[in-house]
C-alpha positions as CSV (number, residue, x, y, z in Angstrom):
1,M,-170.5,45.1,9.5
2,I,-166.9,46.0,8.4
3,R,-165.6,42.6,9.8
4,N,-168.5,40.8,8.0
5,L,-167.6,42.4,4.7
6,K,-163.9,41.6,5.2
7,T,-164.9,38.0,6.0
8,A,-166.9,37.7,2.8
9,A,-164.1,39.2,0.8
10,L,-161.6,36.7,2.2
11,A,-164.0,33.9,1.6
12,A,-164.3,34.9,-2.1
13,L,-160.5,35.2,-2.4
14,S,-160.0,31.8,-0.8
15,L,-162.3,30.2,-3.3
16,S,-160.4,31.7,-6.2
17,L,-157.2,30.4,-4.9
18,G,-158.6,27.0,-4.0
19,V,-157.4,27.3,-0.4
20,S,-158.8,28.0,3.1
21,L,-157.3,31.3,4.1
22,F,-159.1,31.3,7.4
23,A,-157.4,28.1,8.4
24,A,-154.1,29.2,7.0
25,C,-154.1,32.4,9.0
26,S,-155.1,31.1,12.4
27,N,-152.4,30.2,14.9
28,N,-150.1,28.9,12.2
29,H,-152.5,26.1,11.2
30,H,-151.6,25.8,7.5
31,A,-154.3,23.5,6.1
32,T,-154.6,24.7,2.6
33,T,-156.8,22.1,0.9
34,Q,-159.7,21.6,3.3
35,Q,-162.0,22.6,0.4
36,D,-161.3,19.3,-1.2
37,I,-163.9,18.0,1.4
38,K,-167.3,17.9,-0.3
39,H,-169.4,16.0,2.3
40,V,-169.5,16.8,6.0
41,F,-171.4,14.4,8.4
42,V,-172.2,15.5,11.9
43,I,-173.5,13.1,14.6
44,V,-174.5,14.9,17.9
45,L,-174.8,12.8,21.1
46,E,-175.9,14.1,24.5
47,N,-174.8,15.1,28.0
48,K,-171.5,13.4,28.6
49,N,-168.3,15.0,29.9
50,Y,-164.9,14.4,28.4
51,Q,-163.5,12.3,31.1
52,D,-166.4,9.9,31.1
53,T,-166.6,9.4,27.3
54,W,-162.9,9.3,26.5
55,E,-161.1,8.1,29.6
56,T,-163.2,6.2,32.2
57,S,-166.4,4.8,30.8
58,T,-166.6,1.1,29.8
59,Q,-169.9,1.7,28.0
60,D,-168.5,3.0,24.7
61,P,-165.9,0.5,23.5
62,Y,-166.7,1.1,19.8
63,L,-166.3,4.8,20.1
64,R,-163.2,4.7,22.3
65,N,-161.4,1.6,21.1
66,T,-162.4,1.2,17.4
67,L,-163.2,4.7,16.1
68,R,-160.9,6.9,18.2
69,P,-157.7,5.2,16.8
70,Q,-158.9,5.9,13.2
71,G,-159.2,9.7,13.5
72,A,-158.5,12.9,15.4
73,L,-159.5,13.3,19.0
74,L,-160.1,17.0,20.0
75,T,-159.3,17.0,23.7
76,Q,-160.3,20.6,24.3
77,Y,-163.6,20.8,22.5
78,F,-166.4,22.6,24.6
79,G,-170.1,22.9,24.4
80,T,-171.4,26.5,24.2
81,G,-174.3,26.3,26.7
82,H,-176.6,24.4,28.9
83,V,-179.1,22.7,28.7
84,S,-179.5,21.4,25.1
85,L,-181.2,23.5,22.6
86,D,-178.9,26.5,22.7
87,N,-176.0,24.3,21.7
88,Y,-177.8,22.9,18.7
89,I,-178.8,26.4,17.6
90,A,-175.2,27.6,17.9
91,M,-174.0,24.7,15.7
92,I,-175.9,25.9,12.6
93,S,-176.4,29.7,13.2
94,G,-173.7,31.1,15.5
95,Q,-176.5,32.5,17.7
96,A,-175.9,32.6,21.5
97,S,-178.3,31.5,24.2
98,S,-181.6,33.2,25.0
99,K,-183.5,32.6,28.2
100,S,-185.9,30.4,26.3
101,T,-183.4,28.4,24.3
102,E,-181.2,27.7,27.3
103,S,-184.3,26.3,29.0
104,D,-185.1,24.0,26.0
105,C,-188.2,26.0,24.8
106,T,-190.9,23.8,26.5
107,T,-193.3,26.2,24.8
108,Y,-192.6,26.5,21.1
109,S,-192.8,30.2,20.8
110,D,-191.6,32.8,18.3
111,F,-188.5,34.7,19.1
112,T,-189.4,38.3,19.6
113,M,-186.5,40.4,18.3
114,S,-185.9,44.0,19.0
115,G,-182.7,44.2,16.9
116,T,-179.3,42.7,16.3
117,T,-175.8,43.4,17.7
118,E,-172.9,44.4,15.6
119,D,-171.8,40.7,15.5
120,G,-175.2,39.4,14.3
121,Q,-176.7,38.3,17.5
122,A,-180.5,38.6,17.7
123,I,-181.6,40.7,20.7
124,G,-184.7,39.4,22.5
125,D,-186.2,36.1,23.6
126,G,-188.1,33.1,22.4
127,C,-187.5,30.0,20.3
128,V,-188.1,30.3,16.6
129,Y,-185.9,33.0,15.1
130,P,-187.4,35.3,12.4
131,A,-186.5,34.7,8.8
132,S,-183.9,37.5,8.9
133,I,-181.6,35.3,11.1
134,K,-179.8,33.0,8.7
135,T,-178.4,29.6,9.1
136,L,-175.8,27.3,7.6
137,P,-178.6,25.6,5.5
138,D,-179.6,29.0,4.2
139,Q,-176.0,29.7,3.2
140,M,-175.6,26.3,1.5
141,T,-178.9,26.6,-0.4
142,A,-177.8,30.1,-1.7
143,A,-174.4,28.6,-2.8
144,G,-176.1,25.7,-4.6
145,L,-175.0,23.1,-2.1
146,S,-177.3,20.4,-0.5
147,W,-178.1,19.7,3.1
148,K,-180.3,17.4,5.2
149,G,-181.2,16.8,8.8
150,Y,-181.9,13.2,9.7
151,M,-183.9,12.8,12.9
152,Q,-184.5,9.4,14.4
153,D,-188.1,8.6,15.4
154,M,-189.5,11.9,13.9
155,G,-193.1,11.3,12.9
156,N,-193.5,8.0,14.8
157,D,-196.4,9.6,16.6
158,P,-198.1,11.9,14.1
159,T,-200.2,13.4,16.8
160,R,-197.1,15.1,18.2
161,E,-195.0,15.8,15.0
162,S,-195.0,15.1,11.3
163,A,-192.6,12.8,9.7
164,T,-190.8,15.7,7.9
165,C,-190.0,19.1,9.3
166,G,-191.6,18.0,12.5
167,H,-192.3,20.6,15.2
168,P,-195.2,21.8,17.4
169,E,-197.5,24.6,16.4
170,I,-196.2,28.0,17.3
171,G,-197.3,28.9,20.8
172,S,-198.1,25.4,21.9
173,A,-196.4,23.1,24.4
174,D,-193.7,20.9,23.1
175,L,-195.0,17.4,23.8
176,T,-191.8,15.8,22.6
177,N,-190.1,16.7,25.8
178,T,-191.6,13.4,27.1
179,P,-190.4,10.2,25.3
180,E,-193.1,7.7,24.4
181,A,-192.7,4.0,24.9
182,A,-194.1,1.6,22.3
183,S,-197.9,1.2,22.4
184,E,-200.7,-0.1,20.2
185,S,-201.2,3.3,18.7
186,V,-197.4,4.0,18.3
187,P,-195.8,0.6,17.7
188,A,-192.2,1.8,17.6
189,G,-192.6,4.4,20.3
190,D,-191.5,8.0,19.8
191,Q,-188.3,9.3,21.3
192,Y,-187.8,12.2,18.9
193,A,-187.1,15.5,20.7
194,T,-187.8,18.8,18.9
195,R,-185.1,20.5,21.1
196,H,-182.4,18.3,19.4
197,D,-183.5,19.3,15.9
198,P,-182.0,22.8,15.4
199,F,-183.5,23.3,11.9
200,V,-187.0,23.8,13.1
201,Y,-186.1,26.8,15.2
202,F,-185.7,29.1,12.2
203,H,-188.5,30.6,10.1
204,S,-186.0,30.8,7.2
205,I,-186.3,27.0,7.2
206,I,-189.7,26.0,8.5
207,D,-191.5,28.6,6.3
208,S,-189.8,27.1,3.2
209,P,-191.4,24.2,1.3
210,T,-188.0,22.6,1.2
211,C,-188.1,21.9,4.9
212,D,-190.2,18.8,4.3
213,A,-187.6,17.6,1.8
214,N,-184.6,18.4,4.0
215,V,-185.6,17.6,7.6
216,V,-186.5,14.0,7.5
217,N,-186.6,10.7,9.4
218,L,-183.2,9.0,9.9
219,D,-184.5,6.0,7.9
220,Q,-184.0,8.0,4.7
221,L,-180.2,8.1,5.2
222,D,-179.7,4.6,3.9
223,T,-181.1,5.5,0.5
224,D,-179.3,8.8,0.3
225,L,-175.9,7.1,1.0
226,A,-176.3,4.9,-2.0
227,S,-174.1,7.3,-4.1
228,A,-172.1,10.5,-3.7
229,D,-174.5,12.3,-5.9
230,T,-177.5,11.5,-3.7
231,T,-175.6,12.3,-0.4
232,P,-176.1,15.9,0.7
233,N,-173.0,18.0,1.1
234,F,-174.0,18.6,4.8
235,V,-175.5,15.8,6.8
236,F,-176.7,16.4,10.4
237,I,-177.8,13.3,12.3
238,T,-179.7,13.3,15.6
239,P,-180.4,10.0,17.3
240,N,-183.5,9.6,19.5
241,V,-183.2,10.5,23.2
242,C,-182.2,7.0,24.1
243,N,-179.6,6.4,21.4
244,D,-178.0,9.8,21.8
245,G,-177.1,8.9,25.4
246,H,-179.5,11.5,26.9
247,D,-181.8,9.0,28.7
248,G,-180.9,6.1,30.9
249,D,-177.5,5.5,32.4
250,G,-176.2,2.7,30.3
251,T,-176.6,-0.1,32.9
252,G,-180.1,-1.2,31.9
253,A,-181.0,-1.5,35.6
254,A,-184.6,-1.3,36.6
255,G,-185.8,2.3,36.4
256,K,-182.6,3.6,34.9
257,G,-183.0,2.6,31.3
258,C,-184.9,4.3,28.4
259,V,-188.7,4.1,28.1
260,G,-188.3,1.5,25.4
261,G,-186.2,-0.8,27.6
262,A,-182.8,-0.1,26.1
263,P,-180.0,0.8,28.6
264,G,-179.5,4.3,27.3
265,G,-176.4,6.3,28.3
266,L,-173.2,5.7,26.4
267,S,-174.2,2.1,25.9
268,S,-177.0,2.9,23.6
269,A,-175.1,5.7,22.0
270,D,-172.3,3.3,21.2
271,A,-174.7,0.8,19.7
272,F,-176.1,3.6,17.5
273,L,-172.6,4.6,16.3
274,Q,-171.8,0.9,15.6
275,T,-174.9,0.7,13.3
276,W,-174.5,4.0,11.4
277,V,-170.8,4.9,11.3
278,P,-169.8,1.9,9.2
279,K,-172.5,2.8,6.7
280,I,-171.3,6.4,6.4
281,M,-167.6,5.3,6.2
282,A,-168.5,2.8,3.5
283,S,-170.3,5.3,1.3
284,D,-168.7,6.8,-1.8
285,A,-169.4,10.3,-0.4
286,Y,-167.2,9.7,2.7
287,K,-164.5,7.6,1.0
288,Q,-164.0,10.1,-1.8
289,N,-163.9,13.4,0.1
290,G,-165.8,13.1,3.4
291,L,-165.5,14.3,7.0
292,L,-167.4,12.8,9.9
293,I,-167.7,14.8,13.2
294,I,-168.9,13.0,16.3
295,T,-169.5,15.2,19.3
296,F,-171.9,16.0,22.2
297,D,-174.1,18.9,22.8
298,E,-172.8,19.6,26.3
299,S,-171.3,18.0,29.3
300,S,-173.3,16.3,32.1
301,Y,-174.3,18.1,35.2
302,A,-171.4,19.2,37.3
303,S,-173.1,18.6,40.7
304,T,-176.5,17.8,42.1
305,D,-177.7,18.6,45.6
306,V,-181.0,17.1,47.0
307,S,-182.8,18.4,50.0
308,T,-186.2,17.7,51.6
309,D,-188.0,20.2,53.8
310,A,-188.9,18.4,57.0
311,D,-192.1,20.4,57.5
312,T,-193.6,20.3,54.0
313,G,-191.9,17.2,52.6
314,K,-191.1,19.1,49.5
315,T,-187.9,17.9,47.7
316,T,-185.6,20.4,45.9
317,Y,-183.0,19.3,43.4
318,T,-180.3,21.9,42.9
319,L,-178.3,21.4,39.7
320,T,-175.1,23.4,39.3
321,F,-173.4,23.7,35.9
322,D,-169.8,24.9,35.9
323,G,-170.3,26.4,32.4
324,A,-166.6,26.1,31.5
325,S,-165.8,27.5,28.0
326,C,-163.0,28.1,25.7
327,C,-162.0,30.3,22.8
328,N,-163.0,33.6,24.4
329,Q,-166.6,32.7,24.1
330,Q,-169.0,35.7,24.3
331,I,-172.1,35.6,26.4
332,G,-174.4,37.3,24.0
333,P,-177.0,40.0,24.6
334,N,-179.8,37.9,26.1
335,I,-178.6,36.1,29.3
336,T,-176.5,36.8,32.3
337,R,-173.9,34.8,34.3
338,P,-173.9,33.6,37.0
339,S,-177.6,32.8,36.9
340,E,-180.2,30.8,38.8
341,E,-183.7,29.7,37.8
342,T,-186.3,27.8,39.8
343,F,-188.9,25.5,38.3
344,E,-191.8,24.1,40.2
345,A,-192.3,20.7,38.7
346,S,-195.1,19.8,41.1
347,S,-196.4,20.7,44.6
348,S,-193.8,18.3,46.0
349,L,-190.9,18.8,43.7
350,T,-188.7,21.9,42.8
351,Y,-185.7,22.2,40.5
352,V,-183.2,24.9,40.9
353,L,-180.7,25.4,38.0
354,K,-177.6,27.3,38.7
355,T,-175.1,28.2,35.9
356,V,-171.8,29.7,36.7
357,G,-170.1,30.3,33.3
358,V,-171.3,30.8,29.8
359,G,-170.1,27.6,28.2
360,G,-171.3,24.0,28.1
361,D,-168.2,22.4,29.6
362,R,-165.6,20.1,28.1
363,I,-167.0,17.3,25.9
364,G,-164.4,16.4,23.3
365,A,-165.0,15.5,19.6
366,L,-163.8,12.9,17.2
367,L,-163.2,13.7,13.5
368,L,-162.8,11.0,10.9
369,S,-161.8,11.6,7.3
370,P,-159.5,10.3,4.5
371,Y,-157.7,13.6,5.1
372,I,-156.9,12.8,8.7
373,K,-154.1,10.4,9.8
374,A,-155.0,7.7,12.2
375,D,-154.5,8.2,16.0
376,T,-154.2,12.0,15.7
377,T,-154.7,14.1,18.9
378,S,-155.3,17.9,19.0
379,D,-155.2,19.9,22.2
380,V,-156.2,23.2,20.4
381,P,-159.3,24.7,22.0
382,Y,-162.5,24.4,19.9
383,N,-166.3,24.8,20.5
384,H,-169.5,24.6,18.5
385,Y,-168.9,28.0,17.0
386,A,-165.5,26.9,15.8
387,M,-167.2,23.8,14.2
388,L,-169.6,26.0,12.4
389,R,-166.8,28.3,11.2
390,S,-164.9,25.3,10.0
391,V,-167.8,23.9,8.0
392,E,-168.4,27.3,6.5
393,D,-164.7,27.5,5.5
394,I,-164.8,24.0,3.9
395,F,-167.7,25.1,1.7
396,G,-166.4,28.7,1.1
397,L,-169.1,30.5,3.0
398,A,-169.1,33.6,5.2
399,H,-169.3,33.3,8.9
400,L,-172.5,33.6,10.9
401,G,-172.9,35.1,14.3
402,Y,-170.2,34.1,16.7
403,A,-168.6,31.9,14.1
404,D,-167.3,35.3,12.9
405,Q,-165.5,36.0,16.2
406,A,-162.2,37.6,15.2
407,D,-160.0,35.3,17.4
408,L,-161.9,32.1,16.8
409,T,-159.7,29.3,15.5
410,P,-161.2,26.9,12.9
411,F,-160.1,23.3,12.4
412,G,-156.6,23.4,11.0
413,S,-153.5,21.3,10.2
414,D,-153.5,19.9,13.7
415,I,-156.4,17.8,12.4
416,F,-156.3,17.7,8.6
417,N,-152.8,16.2,8.2
418,N,-153.2,13.7,5.4
419,F,-153.6,15.7,2.3
C-alpha cells in the first residue's frame, strides 16, 4: 500500500512537471517528454520466438525488412506466461497467471477471489476477475482518456459471440477455441478467439454499458482513424487466429494452413501488418504524437516429444516450455513452477504440458513513433508488465499489479531518442 501511494504521488508530481519521473529515474534512462505521446497503438501477434521472427524466418519480410529499420527493436522483450490468455491479461492489468488463465480458460468461469496480495495480485482461480480488480481501461476512463479494443472477426458467428464485447456466457464452454471456416451460415468464417481479447476477462469492463462501445470489430478502426479526435488514446488490436500467426505454419501446405485456406504463421501475420500498419502510420493521431507497439504474446513451444503406447495405441504429446523470463518477474500467488498438467483430448490422445520457468520466453518487440529514430536497437530487458507500466507513465497513471514492481524498468531514452 505504501509503495502504491508513493507511486501515485510520483505520478501526480510528474504530471505537474510535464515529465515522466519513472522513466527518468530508472537505470539512467532520461526520457523526459514521453507524455507528449497522446495515442498508443498495440498490435499483438502469436507464438513466435525471437530468433524466428527477427533473425531466421523468410515469412515476414514486411516486418523485418520494411518496418524494423523504421523503429526500435527491443531484443530482450519477454512474454510473461504460457499459453496465451495470461499474457493478454498481464498487458492490461498487471495480474499474474492463475491455473485457469494459463490454460486459456476453456470454460469461461468467474474468478473466485479470496483476497489480494500486498502488490495487488488477486488470490484464487478462474477467468473473469471481479470488478474490484482494475485495468488500464478503467484507469483511462477515470482520467478522461479514451480506449478501444479492435477484434478481428468478432461477431462473425453471432451464435458464438456478439459483434461488440463478445464473450461466452459465464460458466459456459468457450466455443471460440475452435476456428470456423467460411460456410453458408457464416460466410466470412469466424476465427475470433475470446482468449486473445483481454478486455472481456474483467467484470469492471463487461458489466459496463461502455463495453459494447469500446470492444468492437476491427472493421471499425478505419472509421476511427479518420481524425486524431476520433482515434482513441489507447488502441489494442487483435488479429484473428490466422492473421496473428497462431494457426498454420506459413507455408500453405495441405493440412498446415488456416481453416480459411490462408497460410497462417508469420506469412499471414506479415500480410495483416502490411494492410493495417500503413493505415495507422498515415493517420493524424500517429503522425502528430503516436506510438505503435508490435509484439507477440509468448514464444513458440520450446520442445515437443511424441510417443505412442505399443499396447494401447494411445499417443502422448509432451510439450515443454522453457518459461524464460526477465526483469525479476514474480510468479504470483496462484501457480507453481516447475509444473506439469495432463489433458486427455480423447481416448487415443493425451497432451502433457510441462513448464519450467514463470515467463513466456523471449519474443522481441518493435516500437515505431515520430519520437523514435530509425534503426534503433535496445538490449534493455522488458516484458508485458514493463509495457503496461510504460503506457501508464505516458498517460500519467498509477501502476497496476506487477507493473508497480519496484525494480521494473519502463521504456526509456534507449527507445525514445527523437524528442
